[in-house]
PDB file with SEQRES, HELIX, SHEET and CRYST1 records, atoms N, CA, C and O in Angstrom:
SEQRES   1 A   65  MET SER CYS GLN LEU LYS PHE LEU GLU GLY GLU GLY ASP          
SEQRES   2 A   65  ARG ASP LYS VAL VAL ILE TYR ASP GLU ALA GLY LYS GLU          
SEQRES   3 A   65  LEU ALA ALA HIS ALA ASP MET GLN HIS ASN LYS ASN TYR          
SEQRES   4 A   65  GLY GLN LEU ARG GLN ASN ASN ALA ALA MET SER GLN LYS          
SEQRES   5 A   65  VAL LEU ALA ALA LEU GLY LYS SER GLU VAL LYS ALA GLY          
HELIX    1 AA1 GLU A   11  ASP A   13  5                                   3    
HELIX    2 AA2 TYR A   39  GLN A   41  5                                   3    
HELIX    3 AA3 LEU A   42  ALA A   56  1                                  15    
SHEET    1 AA1 2 VAL A  17  TYR A  20  0                                        
SHEET    2 AA1 2 GLU A  26  HIS A  30 -1                                        
CRYST1    1.000    1.000    1.000  90.00  90.00  90.00 P 1           1          
ATOM      1  N   MET A   1       0.828  -1.176   0.000  1.00  0.00           N  
ATOM      2  CA  MET A   1       0.000   0.000   0.000  1.00  0.00           C  
ATOM      3  C   MET A   1       0.872   1.238   0.000  1.00  0.00           C  
ATOM      4  O   MET A   1       2.013   1.216   0.459  1.00  0.00           O  
ATOM      5  N   SER A   2       0.328   2.292  -0.510  1.00  0.00           N  
ATOM      6  CA  SER A   2       1.001   3.580  -0.472  1.00  0.00           C  
ATOM      7  C   SER A   2      -0.070   4.647  -0.261  1.00  0.00           C  
ATOM      8  O   SER A   2      -1.265   4.370  -0.369  1.00  0.00           O  
ATOM      9  N   CYS A   3       0.361   5.850   0.035  1.00  0.00           N  
ATOM     10  CA  CYS A   3      -0.608   6.924   0.232  1.00  0.00           C  
ATOM     11  C   CYS A   3      -0.045   8.228  -0.301  1.00  0.00           C  
ATOM     12  O   CYS A   3       1.160   8.372  -0.511  1.00  0.00           O  
ATOM     13  N   GLN A   4      -0.948   9.169  -0.512  1.00  0.00           N  
ATOM     14  CA  GLN A   4      -0.590  10.494  -0.978  1.00  0.00           C  
ATOM     15  C   GLN A   4      -1.284  11.503  -0.082  1.00  0.00           C  
ATOM     16  O   GLN A   4      -2.508  11.469   0.051  1.00  0.00           O  
ATOM     17  N   LEU A   5      -0.535  12.394   0.531  1.00  0.00           N  
ATOM     18  CA  LEU A   5      -1.107  13.420   1.398  1.00  0.00           C  
ATOM     19  C   LEU A   5      -1.751  14.504   0.556  1.00  0.00           C  
ATOM     20  O   LEU A   5      -1.157  15.009  -0.396  1.00  0.00           O  
ATOM     21  N   LYS A   6      -2.976  14.852   0.921  1.00  0.00           N  
ATOM     22  CA  LYS A   6      -3.689  15.932   0.252  1.00  0.00           C  
ATOM     23  C   LYS A   6      -4.439  16.708   1.329  1.00  0.00           C  
ATOM     24  O   LYS A   6      -5.214  16.124   2.087  1.00  0.00           O  
ATOM     25  N   PHE A   7      -4.221  17.992   1.400  1.00  0.00           N  
ATOM     26  CA  PHE A   7      -4.881  18.804   2.408  1.00  0.00           C  
ATOM     27  C   PHE A   7      -6.315  19.087   1.995  1.00  0.00           C  
ATOM     28  O   PHE A   7      -6.588  19.396   0.835  1.00  0.00           O  
ATOM     29  N   LEU A   8      -7.232  18.980   2.957  1.00  0.00           N  
ATOM     30  CA  LEU A   8      -8.629  19.303   2.726  1.00  0.00           C  
ATOM     31  C   LEU A   8      -8.792  20.814   2.765  1.00  0.00           C  
ATOM     32  O   LEU A   8      -8.026  21.504   3.438  1.00  0.00           O  
ATOM     33  N   GLU A   9      -9.767  21.325   2.063  1.00  0.00           N  
ATOM     34  CA  GLU A   9      -9.922  22.763   1.885  1.00  0.00           C  
ATOM     35  C   GLU A   9     -10.606  23.480   3.039  1.00  0.00           C  
ATOM     36  O   GLU A   9     -10.224  24.600   3.378  1.00  0.00           O  
ATOM     37  N   GLY A  10     -11.603  22.862   3.645  1.00  0.00           N  
ATOM     38  CA  GLY A  10     -12.412  23.555   4.644  1.00  0.00           C  
ATOM     39  C   GLY A  10     -11.722  23.750   5.975  1.00  0.00           C  
ATOM     40  O   GLY A  10     -10.954  22.892   6.410  1.00  0.00           O  
ATOM     41  N   GLU A  11     -11.988  24.876   6.631  1.00  0.00           N  
ATOM     42  CA  GLU A  11     -11.422  25.143   7.956  1.00  0.00           C  
ATOM     43  C   GLU A  11     -11.879  24.090   8.955  1.00  0.00           C  
ATOM     44  O   GLU A  11     -11.115  23.707   9.841  1.00  0.00           O  
ATOM     45  N   GLY A  12     -13.108  23.618   8.825  1.00  0.00           N  
ATOM     46  CA  GLY A  12     -13.631  22.579   9.705  1.00  0.00           C  
ATOM     47  C   GLY A  12     -12.991  21.225   9.497  1.00  0.00           C  
ATOM     48  O   GLY A  12     -13.191  20.314  10.300  1.00  0.00           O  
ATOM     49  N   ASP A  13     -12.224  21.079   8.428  1.00  0.00           N  
ATOM     50  CA  ASP A  13     -11.583  19.807   8.097  1.00  0.00           C  
ATOM     51  C   ASP A  13     -10.117  19.753   8.511  1.00  0.00           C  
ATOM     52  O   ASP A  13      -9.417  18.805   8.155  1.00  0.00           O  
ATOM     53  N   ARG A  14      -9.640  20.741   9.251  1.00  0.00           N  
ATOM     54  CA  ARG A  14      -8.201  20.832   9.497  1.00  0.00           C  
ATOM     55  C   ARG A  14      -7.633  19.679  10.315  1.00  0.00           C  
ATOM     56  O   ARG A  14      -6.442  19.391  10.202  1.00  0.00           O  
ATOM     57  N   ASP A  15      -8.433  19.015  11.128  1.00  0.00           N  
ATOM     58  CA  ASP A  15      -7.957  17.891  11.920  1.00  0.00           C  
ATOM     59  C   ASP A  15      -8.391  16.545  11.357  1.00  0.00           C  
ATOM     60  O   ASP A  15      -8.074  15.499  11.923  1.00  0.00           O  
ATOM     61  N   LYS A  16      -9.103  16.570  10.262  1.00  0.00           N  
ATOM     62  CA  LYS A  16      -9.702  15.368   9.684  1.00  0.00           C  
ATOM     63  C   LYS A  16      -8.715  14.616   8.793  1.00  0.00           C  
ATOM     64  O   LYS A  16      -7.944  15.216   8.043  1.00  0.00           O  
ATOM     65  N   VAL A  17      -8.761  13.299   8.895  1.00  0.00           N  
ATOM     66  CA  VAL A  17      -7.995  12.429   8.005  1.00  0.00           C  
ATOM     67  C   VAL A  17      -8.986  11.511   7.306  1.00  0.00           C  
ATOM     68  O   VAL A  17      -9.829  10.889   7.953  1.00  0.00           O  
ATOM     69  N   VAL A  18      -8.883  11.429   5.988  1.00  0.00           N  
ATOM     70  CA  VAL A  18      -9.745  10.560   5.190  1.00  0.00           C  
ATOM     71  C   VAL A  18      -8.849   9.707   4.308  1.00  0.00           C  
ATOM     72  O   VAL A  18      -7.890  10.205   3.717  1.00  0.00           O  
ATOM     73  N   ILE A  19      -9.162   8.426   4.222  1.00  0.00           N  
ATOM     74  CA  ILE A  19      -8.410   7.513   3.363  1.00  0.00           C  
ATOM     75  C   ILE A  19      -9.343   7.043   2.257  1.00  0.00           C  
ATOM     76  O   ILE A  19     -10.424   6.513   2.517  1.00  0.00           O  
ATOM     77  N   TYR A  20      -8.905   7.248   1.017  1.00  0.00           N  
ATOM     78  CA  TYR A  20      -9.669   6.851  -0.165  1.00  0.00           C  
ATOM     79  C   TYR A  20      -8.918   5.763  -0.921  1.00  0.00           C  
ATOM     80  O   TYR A  20      -7.697   5.652  -0.819  1.00  0.00           O  
ATOM     81  N   ASP A  21      -9.660   4.965  -1.679  1.00  0.00           N  
ATOM     82  CA  ASP A  21      -8.992   4.044  -2.587  1.00  0.00           C  
ATOM     83  C   ASP A  21      -8.686   4.783  -3.887  1.00  0.00           C  
ATOM     84  O   ASP A  21      -9.018   5.959  -4.034  1.00  0.00           O  
ATOM     85  N   GLU A  22      -8.052   4.087  -4.825  1.00  0.00           N  
ATOM     86  CA  GLU A  22      -7.642   4.764  -6.068  1.00  0.00           C  
ATOM     87  C   GLU A  22      -8.816   5.235  -6.919  1.00  0.00           C  
ATOM     88  O   GLU A  22      -8.646   6.083  -7.796  1.00  0.00           O  
ATOM     89  N   ALA A  23     -10.008   4.691  -6.666  1.00  0.00           N  
ATOM     90  CA  ALA A  23     -11.201   5.120  -7.403  1.00  0.00           C  
ATOM     91  C   ALA A  23     -11.899   6.303  -6.733  1.00  0.00           C  
ATOM     92  O   ALA A  23     -12.871   6.837  -7.268  1.00  0.00           O  
ATOM     93  N   GLY A  24     -11.403   6.710  -5.567  1.00  0.00           N  
ATOM     94  CA  GLY A  24     -11.992   7.839  -4.869  1.00  0.00           C  
ATOM     95  C   GLY A  24     -13.033   7.463  -3.831  1.00  0.00           C  
ATOM     96  O   GLY A  24     -13.668   8.347  -3.256  1.00  0.00           O  
ATOM     97  N   LYS A  25     -13.227   6.170  -3.574  1.00  0.00           N  
ATOM     98  CA  LYS A  25     -14.182   5.720  -2.561  1.00  0.00           C  
ATOM     99  C   LYS A  25     -13.558   5.877  -1.174  1.00  0.00           C  
ATOM    100  O   LYS A  25     -12.415   5.479  -0.948  1.00  0.00           O  
ATOM    101  N   GLU A  26     -14.316   6.458  -0.255  1.00  0.00           N  
ATOM    102  CA  GLU A  26     -13.827   6.638   1.111  1.00  0.00           C  
ATOM    103  C   GLU A  26     -13.774   5.287   1.823  1.00  0.00           C  
ATOM    104  O   GLU A  26     -14.772   4.570   1.889  1.00  0.00           O  
ATOM    105  N   LEU A  27     -12.606   4.951   2.350  1.00  0.00           N  
ATOM    106  CA  LEU A  27     -12.427   3.695   3.065  1.00  0.00           C  
ATOM    107  C   LEU A  27     -12.497   3.894   4.575  1.00  0.00           C  
ATOM    108  O   LEU A  27     -12.989   3.020   5.288  1.00  0.00           O  
ATOM    109  N   ALA A  28     -12.015   5.021   5.066  1.00  0.00           N  
ATOM    110  CA  ALA A  28     -12.025   5.318   6.505  1.00  0.00           C  
ATOM    111  C   ALA A  28     -11.845   6.815   6.701  1.00  0.00           C  
ATOM    112  O   ALA A  28     -11.262   7.504   5.865  1.00  0.00           O  
ATOM    113  N   ALA A  29     -12.361   7.304   7.829  1.00  0.00           N  
ATOM    114  CA  ALA A  29     -12.199   8.724   8.157  1.00  0.00           C  
ATOM    115  C   ALA A  29     -12.220   8.893   9.665  1.00  0.00           C  
ATOM    116  O   ALA A  29     -12.810   8.094  10.393  1.00  0.00           O  
ATOM    117  N   HIS A  30     -11.567   9.942  10.111  1.00  0.00           N  
ATOM    118  CA  HIS A  30     -11.593  10.311  11.528  1.00  0.00           C  
ATOM    119  C   HIS A  30     -11.545  11.833  11.597  1.00  0.00           C  
ATOM    120  O   HIS A  30     -10.684  12.463  10.983  1.00  0.00           O  
ATOM    121  N   ALA A  31     -12.465  12.414  12.340  1.00  0.00           N  
ATOM    122  CA  ALA A  31     -12.598  13.873  12.374  1.00  0.00           C  
ATOM    123  C   ALA A  31     -11.512  14.570  13.189  1.00  0.00           C  
ATOM    124  O   ALA A  31     -11.206  15.732  12.921  1.00  0.00           O  
ATOM    125  N   ASP A  32     -10.928  13.903  14.167  1.00  0.00           N  
ATOM    126  CA  ASP A  32      -9.960  14.546  15.056  1.00  0.00           C  
ATOM    127  C   ASP A  32      -8.640  13.779  15.112  1.00  0.00           C  
ATOM    128  O   ASP A  32      -8.200  13.398  16.197  1.00  0.00           O  
ATOM    129  N   MET A  33      -8.020  13.552  13.999  1.00  0.00           N  
ATOM    130  CA  MET A  33      -6.815  12.747  13.955  1.00  0.00           C  
ATOM    131  C   MET A  33      -5.529  13.568  14.044  1.00  0.00           C  
ATOM    132  O   MET A  33      -4.548  13.100  14.622  1.00  0.00           O  
ATOM    133  N   GLN A  34      -5.510  14.749  13.501  1.00  0.00           N  
ATOM    134  CA  GLN A  34      -4.289  15.535  13.392  1.00  0.00           C  
ATOM    135  C   GLN A  34      -3.905  16.264  14.672  1.00  0.00           C  
ATOM    136  O   GLN A  34      -4.707  16.404  15.595  1.00  0.00           O  
ATOM    137  N   HIS A  35      -2.677  16.716  14.702  1.00  0.00           N  
ATOM    138  CA  HIS A  35      -2.135  17.588  15.746  1.00  0.00           C  
ATOM    139  C   HIS A  35      -2.128  16.906  17.112  1.00  0.00           C  
ATOM    140  O   HIS A  35      -2.195  15.679  17.188  1.00  0.00           O  
ATOM    141  N   ASN A  36      -2.051  17.664  18.159  1.00  0.00           N  
ATOM    142  CA  ASN A  36      -1.922  17.115  19.501  1.00  0.00           C  
ATOM    143  C   ASN A  36      -3.252  16.977  20.236  1.00  0.00           C  
ATOM    144  O   ASN A  36      -3.280  16.563  21.395  1.00  0.00           O  
ATOM    145  N   LYS A  37      -4.324  17.313  19.586  1.00  0.00           N  
ATOM    146  CA  LYS A  37      -5.629  17.331  20.225  1.00  0.00           C  
ATOM    147  C   LYS A  37      -5.983  15.992  20.879  1.00  0.00           C  
ATOM    148  O   LYS A  37      -6.473  15.965  22.008  1.00  0.00           O  
ATOM    149  N   ASN A  38      -5.741  14.898  20.187  1.00  0.00           N  
ATOM    150  CA  ASN A  38      -6.059  13.559  20.678  1.00  0.00           C  
ATOM    151  C   ASN A  38      -4.814  12.686  20.726  1.00  0.00           C  
ATOM    152  O   ASN A  38      -4.866  11.497  20.413  1.00  0.00           O  
ATOM    153  N   TYR A  39      -3.710  13.277  21.117  1.00  0.00           N  
ATOM    154  CA  TYR A  39      -2.436  12.546  21.103  1.00  0.00           C  
ATOM    155  C   TYR A  39      -2.492  11.262  21.930  1.00  0.00           C  
ATOM    156  O   TYR A  39      -1.905  10.253  21.537  1.00  0.00           O  
ATOM    157  N   GLY A  40      -3.178  11.283  23.054  1.00  0.00           N  
ATOM    158  CA  GLY A  40      -3.271  10.104  23.907  1.00  0.00           C  
ATOM    159  C   GLY A  40      -4.007   8.943  23.271  1.00  0.00           C  
ATOM    160  O   GLY A  40      -3.809   7.792  23.659  1.00  0.00           O  
ATOM    161  N   GLN A  41      -4.863   9.237  22.288  1.00  0.00           N  
ATOM    162  CA  GLN A  41      -5.622   8.190  21.590  1.00  0.00           C  
ATOM    163  C   GLN A  41      -5.080   7.917  20.189  1.00  0.00           C  
ATOM    164  O   GLN A  41      -5.718   7.222  19.398  1.00  0.00           O  
ATOM    165  N   LEU A  42      -3.907   8.461  19.884  1.00  0.00           N  
ATOM    166  CA  LEU A  42      -3.372   8.348  18.528  1.00  0.00           C  
ATOM    167  C   LEU A  42      -3.225   6.898  18.080  1.00  0.00           C  
ATOM    168  O   LEU A  42      -3.635   6.545  16.974  1.00  0.00           O  
ATOM    169  N   ARG A  43      -2.646   6.064  18.925  1.00  0.00           N  
ATOM    170  CA  ARG A  43      -2.470   4.654  18.553  1.00  0.00           C  
ATOM    171  C   ARG A  43      -3.792   3.949  18.300  1.00  0.00           C  
ATOM    172  O   ARG A  43      -3.941   3.224  17.316  1.00  0.00           O  
ATOM    173  N   GLN A  44      -4.748   4.164  19.190  1.00  0.00           N  
ATOM    174  CA  GLN A  44      -6.056   3.529  19.037  1.00  0.00           C  
ATOM    175  C   GLN A  44      -6.771   4.040  17.785  1.00  0.00           C  
ATOM    176  O   GLN A  44      -7.379   3.260  17.053  1.00  0.00           O  
ATOM    177  N   ASN A  45      -6.697   5.344  17.544  1.00  0.00           N  
ATOM    178  CA  ASN A  45      -7.329   5.914  16.357  1.00  0.00           C  
ATOM    179  C   ASN A  45      -6.694   5.380  15.082  1.00  0.00           C  
ATOM    180  O   ASN A  45      -7.400   5.049  14.130  1.00  0.00           O  
ATOM    181  N   ASN A  46      -5.366   5.293  15.053  1.00  0.00           N  
ATOM    182  CA  ASN A  46      -4.675   4.753  13.880  1.00  0.00           C  
ATOM    183  C   ASN A  46      -5.046   3.297  13.653  1.00  0.00           C  
ATOM    184  O   ASN A  46      -5.296   2.889  12.518  1.00  0.00           O  
ATOM    185  N   ALA A  47      -5.083   2.511  14.719  1.00  0.00           N  
ATOM    186  CA  ALA A  47      -5.431   1.096  14.597  1.00  0.00           C  
ATOM    187  C   ALA A  47      -6.855   0.931  14.079  1.00  0.00           C  
ATOM    188  O   ALA A  47      -7.116   0.085  13.223  1.00  0.00           O  
ATOM    189  N   ALA A  48      -7.773   1.739  14.597  1.00  0.00           N  
ATOM    190  CA  ALA A  48      -9.169   1.653  14.152  1.00  0.00           C  
ATOM    191  C   ALA A  48      -9.305   2.012  12.671  1.00  0.00           C  
ATOM    192  O   ALA A  48     -10.018   1.338  11.928  1.00  0.00           O  
ATOM    193  N   MET A  49      -8.621   3.072  12.249  1.00  0.00           N  
ATOM    194  CA  MET A  49      -8.675   3.445  10.829  1.00  0.00           C  
ATOM    195  C   MET A  49      -8.044   2.366   9.959  1.00  0.00           C  
ATOM    196  O   MET A  49      -8.562   2.053   8.887  1.00  0.00           O  
ATOM    197  N   SER A  50      -6.941   1.800  10.406  1.00  0.00           N  
ATOM    198  CA  SER A  50      -6.280   0.736   9.643  1.00  0.00           C  
ATOM    199  C   SER A  50      -7.197  -0.464   9.483  1.00  0.00           C  
ATOM    200  O   SER A  50      -7.269  -1.050   8.403  1.00  0.00           O  
ATOM    201  N   GLN A  51      -7.896  -0.835  10.542  1.00  0.00           N  
ATOM    202  CA  GLN A  51      -8.818  -1.967  10.470  1.00  0.00           C  
ATOM    203  C   GLN A  51      -9.961  -1.687   9.495  1.00  0.00           C  
ATOM    204  O   GLN A  51     -10.388  -2.586   8.770  1.00  0.00           O  
ATOM    205  N   LYS A  52     -10.458  -0.454   9.472  1.00  0.00           N  
ATOM    206  CA  LYS A  52     -11.518  -0.093   8.522  1.00  0.00           C  
ATOM    207  C   LYS A  52     -11.023  -0.207   7.086  1.00  0.00           C  
ATOM    208  O   LYS A  52     -11.736  -0.708   6.216  1.00  0.00           O  
ATOM    209  N   VAL A  53      -9.802   0.259   6.840  1.00  0.00           N  
ATOM    210  CA  VAL A  53      -9.235   0.175   5.490  1.00  0.00           C  
ATOM    211  C   VAL A  53      -9.063  -1.281   5.084  1.00  0.00           C  
ATOM    212  O   VAL A  53      -9.447  -1.670   3.980  1.00  0.00           O  
ATOM    213  N   LEU A  54      -8.491  -2.082   5.965  1.00  0.00           N  
ATOM    214  CA  LEU A  54      -8.288  -3.502   5.663  1.00  0.00           C  
ATOM    215  C   LEU A  54      -9.609  -4.200   5.382  1.00  0.00           C  
ATOM    216  O   LEU A  54      -9.709  -4.982   4.437  1.00  0.00           O  
ATOM    217  N   ALA A  55     -10.622  -3.925   6.194  1.00  0.00           N  
ATOM    218  CA  ALA A  55     -11.939  -4.532   5.973  1.00  0.00           C  
ATOM    219  C   ALA A  55     -12.516  -4.119   4.630  1.00  0.00           C  
ATOM    220  O   ALA A  55     -13.067  -4.949   3.907  1.00  0.00           O  
ATOM    221  N   ALA A  56     -12.394  -2.837   4.290  1.00  0.00           N  
ATOM    222  CA  ALA A  56     -12.905  -2.344   3.007  1.00  0.00           C  
ATOM    223  C   ALA A  56     -12.186  -2.979   1.826  1.00  0.00           C  
ATOM    224  O   ALA A  56     -12.770  -3.149   0.756  1.00  0.00           O  
ATOM    225  N   LEU A  57     -10.918  -3.330   2.020  1.00  0.00           N  
ATOM    226  CA  LEU A  57     -10.137  -3.955   0.954  1.00  0.00           C  
ATOM    227  C   LEU A  57     -10.238  -5.481   0.982  1.00  0.00           C  
ATOM    228  O   LEU A  57      -9.655  -6.154   0.132  1.00  0.00           O  
ATOM    229  N   GLY A  58     -10.969  -6.027   1.949  1.00  0.00           N  
ATOM    230  CA  GLY A  58     -11.132  -7.467   2.041  1.00  0.00           C  
ATOM    231  C   GLY A  58      -9.900  -8.175   2.562  1.00  0.00           C  
ATOM    232  O   GLY A  58      -9.647  -9.326   2.207  1.00  0.00           O  
ATOM    233  N   LYS A  59      -9.136  -7.506   3.395  1.00  0.00           N  
ATOM    234  CA  LYS A  59      -7.919  -8.085   3.957  1.00  0.00           C  
ATOM    235  C   LYS A  59      -8.044  -8.131   5.472  1.00  0.00           C  
ATOM    236  O   LYS A  59      -8.818  -7.374   6.057  1.00  0.00           O  
ATOM    237  N   SER A  60      -7.289  -9.011   6.103  1.00  0.00           N  
ATOM    238  CA  SER A  60      -7.354  -9.112   7.553  1.00  0.00           C  
ATOM    239  C   SER A  60      -6.090  -8.641   8.238  1.00  0.00           C  
ATOM    240  O   SER A  60      -6.106  -8.388   9.443  1.00  0.00           O  
ATOM    241  N   GLU A  61      -4.984  -8.514   7.501  1.00  0.00           N  
ATOM    242  CA  GLU A  61      -3.749  -8.066   8.107  1.00  0.00           C  
ATOM    243  C   GLU A  61      -2.809  -7.496   7.059  1.00  0.00           C  
ATOM    244  O   GLU A  61      -2.950  -7.754   5.863  1.00  0.00           O  
ATOM    245  N   VAL A  62      -1.864  -6.728   7.525  1.00  0.00           N  
ATOM    246  CA  VAL A  62      -0.842  -6.175   6.653  1.00  0.00           C  
ATOM    247  C   VAL A  62       0.495  -6.779   7.051  1.00  0.00           C  
ATOM    248  O   VAL A  62       0.821  -6.854   8.235  1.00  0.00           O  
ATOM    249  N   LYS A  63       1.262  -7.205   6.067  1.00  0.00           N  
ATOM    250  CA  LYS A  63       2.587  -7.751   6.336  1.00  0.00           C  
ATOM    251  C   LYS A  63       3.614  -6.691   6.000  1.00  0.00           C  
ATOM    252  O   LYS A  63       3.647  -6.167   4.887  1.00  0.00           O  
ATOM    253  N   ALA A  64       4.454  -6.381   6.980  1.00  0.00           N  
ATOM    254  CA  ALA A  64       5.512  -5.394   6.759  1.00  0.00           C  
ATOM    255  C   ALA A  64       6.522  -5.940   5.775  1.00  0.00           C  
ATOM    256  O   ALA A  64       6.792  -7.141   5.753  1.00  0.00           O  
ATOM    257  N   GLY A  65       7.066  -5.086   4.983  1.00  0.00           N  
ATOM    258  CA  GLY A  65       8.016  -5.598   4.024  1.00  0.00           C  
ATOM    259  C   GLY A  65       8.886  -4.552   3.539  1.00  0.00           C  
ATOM    260  O   GLY A  65       9.760  -4.811   2.711  1.00  0.00           O  
TER     261      GLY A  65                                                      
END                                                                             
């Protein structure tokens, strides 16, 4: 997998992270992912988003390589 960072335009979207597939379908999103606002939950939020992406792609795990 790979990703491309793209900043969202709206002021209300400044902390939001959205993951899309190559066709533009939203696979996962989190409204408060960026910056230090939810730093204590960063690991849990990342894990939850990763699981949503994997489920959307029909996969159960990622192998590091």
